[in-house]
C-alpha positions in Angstrom: -90.9 -110.6 9.6 -93.1 -113.6 8.5 -91.5 -116.1 6.1 -94.5 -118.5 5.7 -94.6 -119.8 2.1 -96.8 -122.9 2.0 -100.5 -123.5 2.4 -101.8 -125.2 5.6 -102.8 -128.3 3.6 -99.2 -128.7 2.3 -97.8 -128.1 5.8 -100.1 -130.6 7.5 -99.4 -133.2 4.8 -95.6 -132.7 5.4 -96.2 -133.0 9.2 -98.1 -136.3 9.0 -95.7 -137.8 6.4 -92.8 -136.7 8.6 -94.3 -138.2 11.7 -94.9 -141.6 10.2 -91.6 -141.7 8.3 -89.7 -140.6 11.4 -91.3 -143.4 13.4 -90.5 -146.0 10.7 -86.8 -145.0 10.5 -86.5 -144.8 14.3 -88.1 -148.2 14.7 -85.8 -149.7 12.1 -82.8 -148.2 13.9 -83.9 -149.4 17.3 -84.8 -152.9 16.0 -81.5 -153.3 14.2 -79.7 -152.9 17.5 -76.6 -151.3 16.0 -76.7 -147.9 17.7 -79.3 -145.2 18.1 -79.2 -141.4 17.4 -77.3 -139.3 20.0 -80.4 -138.1 21.7 -82.0 -141.6 22.0 -78.6 -143.1 23.0 -78.4 -140.5 25.8 -81.8 -141.5 27.1 -80.9 -145.2 27.0 -77.8 -144.4 29.0 -79.8 -142.4 31.6 -82.2 -145.3 31.8 -79.4 -147.7 32.6 -77.7 -145.3 34.9 -80.8 -144.8 37.1 -82.2 -148.3 36.6 -85.6 -147.0 35.3 -87.7 -147.6 32.2 -86.7 -145.8 29.0 -90.0 -143.9 29.0 -89.1 -141.6 31.9 -85.8 -140.4 30.4 -87.5 -139.8 27.0 -90.3 -137.9 28.6 -88.1 -135.8 31.0 -85.4 -135.0 28.4 -88.1 -134.0 25.8 -89.8 -131.8 28.3 -86.6 -130.1 29.2 -85.8 -129.6 25.5 -89.3 -128.0 25.0 -88.6 -125.6 28.0 -85.2 -124.8 26.5 -86.8 -123.9 23.2 -88.9 -121.3 24.9 -85.8 -119.6 26.2 -84.1 -119.8 22.8 -87.2 -118.2 21.2 -87.0 -115.4 23.9 -90.8 -115.6 24.3 -93.6 -117.8 25.6 -95.4 -119.8 22.9 -97.8 -122.2 24.6 -99.1 -123.7 21.3 -95.6 -124.6 20.4 -94.7 -125.9 23.8 -97.7 -128.2 24.3 -97.6 -129.2 20.6 -94.1 -130.5 21.0 -95.1 -132.6 24.1 -98.1 -134.0 22.2 -95.9 -134.8 19.1 -93.5 -136.7 21.3 -96.3 -139.1 22.5 -97.6 -139.8 19.0 -94.1 -140.5 17.7 -93.5 -142.8 20.7 -96.6 -144.8 19.8 -95.6 -145.3 16.2 -92.0 -146.1 17.0 -93.2 -148.9 19.3 -95.5 -150.1 16.5 -92.7 -150.2 13.9 -90.1 -151.6 16.3 -92.4 -154.5 17.2 -93.1 -155.1 13.5 -89.4 -155.3 12.6 -88.8 -157.7 15.6 -91.6 -160.0 14.3 -89.9 -159.9 10.9 -86.8 -161.4 12.6 -84.4 -158.5 12.1 -82.3 -159.6 15.0 -81.5 -162.9 13.2 -79.8 -161.0 10.4 -76.0 -160.7 10.2 -74.3 -157.8 11.9 -73.3 -156.4 8.6 -76.9 -156.4 7.4 -78.2 -154.9 10.6 -75.5 -152.2 10.4 -76.7 -151.3 6.9 -80.3 -151.2 8.2 -79.3 -148.9 11.1 -77.7 -146.5 8.7 -80.8 -146.7 6.4 -83.0 -146.0 9.5 -81.0 -142.9 10.4 -81.2 -141.6 6.8 -85.0 -142.2 6.8 -85.7 -140.3 10.0 -83.4 -137.5 8.9 -85.6 -137.1 5.8 -88.6 -137.0 8.1 -87.1 -134.3 10.2 -86.6 -132.1 7.2 -90.2 -132.5 6.2 -91.8 -131.5 9.5 -89.1 -128.9 10.2 -90.0 -127.1 7.0 -93.7 -127.5 7.7 -93.1 -125.9 11.2 -96.5 -126.7 12.6 -95.4 -129.0 15.5 -92.4 -131.3 15.9 -90.3 -133.2 18.4 -88.7 -130.8 20.9 -85.1 -131.8 20.0 -85.8 -131.2 16.2 -87.3 -127.9 17.0 -84.2 -126.9 18.9 -82.2 -127.5 15.7 -84.7 -125.4 13.7 -84.5 -122.5 16.2 -80.7 -122.6 16.4 -80.5 -122.8 12.6 -82.6 -119.7 11.8 -82.1 -117.5 14.9 -78.5 -118.3 15.8 -76.6 -120.0 13.0 -77.7 -117.9 10.0 -79.5 -120.8 8.3 -76.6 -123.3 8.6 -78.2 -126.7 9.5 -74.8 -128.3 10.0 -73.7 -125.9 12.7 -77.2 -126.0 14.3 -77.2 -129.8 14.4 -73.8 -130.0 16.0 -74.9 -127.5 18.7 -78.0 -129.6 19.2 -75.9 -132.7 19.8 -73.8 -131.1 22.6 -76.4 -131.9 25.4 -76.8 -135.7 24.5 -73.1 -136.2 24.0 -72.5 -134.6 27.4 -75.1 -136.9 29.0 -73.5 -139.9 27.4 -70.0 -138.9 28.6 -71.1 -138.2 32.2 -73.0 -141.5 32.3 -70.0 -143.4 31.0 -67.8 -141.7 33.7 -70.2 -142.7 36.5 -71.3 -146.2 35.3 -68.2 -147.2 33.2 -70.6 -148.5 30.6 -72.0 -147.3 27.3 -75.3 -148.3 25.8 -76.9 -147.8 22.4 -73.6 -146.6 20.9 -72.6 -148.2 17.7 -72.4 -147.6 13.9 -75.8 -146.0 13.8 -74.8 -143.4 16.5 -71.6 -142.4 14.7 -73.4 -142.1 11.4 -76.1 -140.0 12.9 -73.6 -137.8 14.7 -71.6 -137.1 11.5 -74.3 -137.0 8.8 -77.6 -135.9 10.3 -77.1 -132.2 9.3 -75.9 -133.1 5.8 -78.9 -135.4 5.1 -81.4 -132.8 6.3 -79.7 -130.2 4.2 -79.8 -132.5 1.1 -83.5 -133.4 1.8 -84.3 -129.7 2.0 -82.9 -129.2 -1.5 -84.0 -132.3 -3.4 -87.0 -133.9 -1.7 -90.2 -131.8 -2.1 -88.2 -128.6 -2.9 -91.5 -126.7 -3.1 -91.9 -127.2 0.6 -90.2 -124.2 2.0 -89.0 -123.4 5.6 -92.2 -121.9 7.1 -90.2 -120.4 9.9 -91.4 -117.0 11.2 -88.4 -114.9 12.2 -88.7 -111.8 14.4 -86.0 -109.3 15.0 -83.9 -109.9 18.1 -84.9 -106.5 19.5 -88.6 -107.3 19.2 -88.3 -110.7 20.8 -86.2 -109.3 23.6 -88.7 -106.6 24.4 -91.7 -109.0 24.8 
C-alpha cells in the first residue's frame, strides 16, 4: 500500500529545509556545550573511550544504523541505504559550519543559564527539522529513519514509542562506556531534554508546522515484505 501524498517539489523543499535547520540546531547545541542528543552523546563517549576523533564513531554508528534499518524494513533498499550515508556527510559539513559560527560569536562566554536555554532551543530546532525530512521521506539521517520505520511498521504510528525505542542503543552505549571508563561526556541539560521531549516535539511539529506536508511513507504488508 503506497501512502505518498505530496509532490516531489514539496518533498525536496522539506528535505533541504530540514537538513539546514537540523544542522543549525545541532550546531547551536554543540556550541552551547550543555549536553548533546543521546545519539551524539553516545558517539562522544565512544570517542573518549577509544581515544579517537569524533568522526569515526559518528561514521561507524551511522553506518550500523543504516544497516539495521534494512533489517527493520525486511528488504534491501540500496537507494535508501546509500542516501542515508550521503545525508550524514552533508549534515556533518553544515553542523561544523554552524558550530564554528556560534563559537566565533562567543557563545562559550555566555552564562551557564543562557547556554542551557540555547541548548534546549537547539534541541527543539533540530527536532522540528527531523519532522520535516521524516515526512518528506526522500533521504534522512539513519538514526532518524530508524524512528520513522519503527513508528509506522512497529509502533502503529506512535512517534513517542518509536523515539523511546530508538534511544535504547545510544543509552546502552553511554551506560557501558561509563561502566568501563567511569566518566560521562556530553551529558547535561540538553541531553535530558532531548531524551524526554524529542518525540513530543516531533509529534507537535507534524501537527502544526506545515500540516499539509504528510508522512510520505510507503507501507507494505508484513507478509509481502517477509516473502521478498
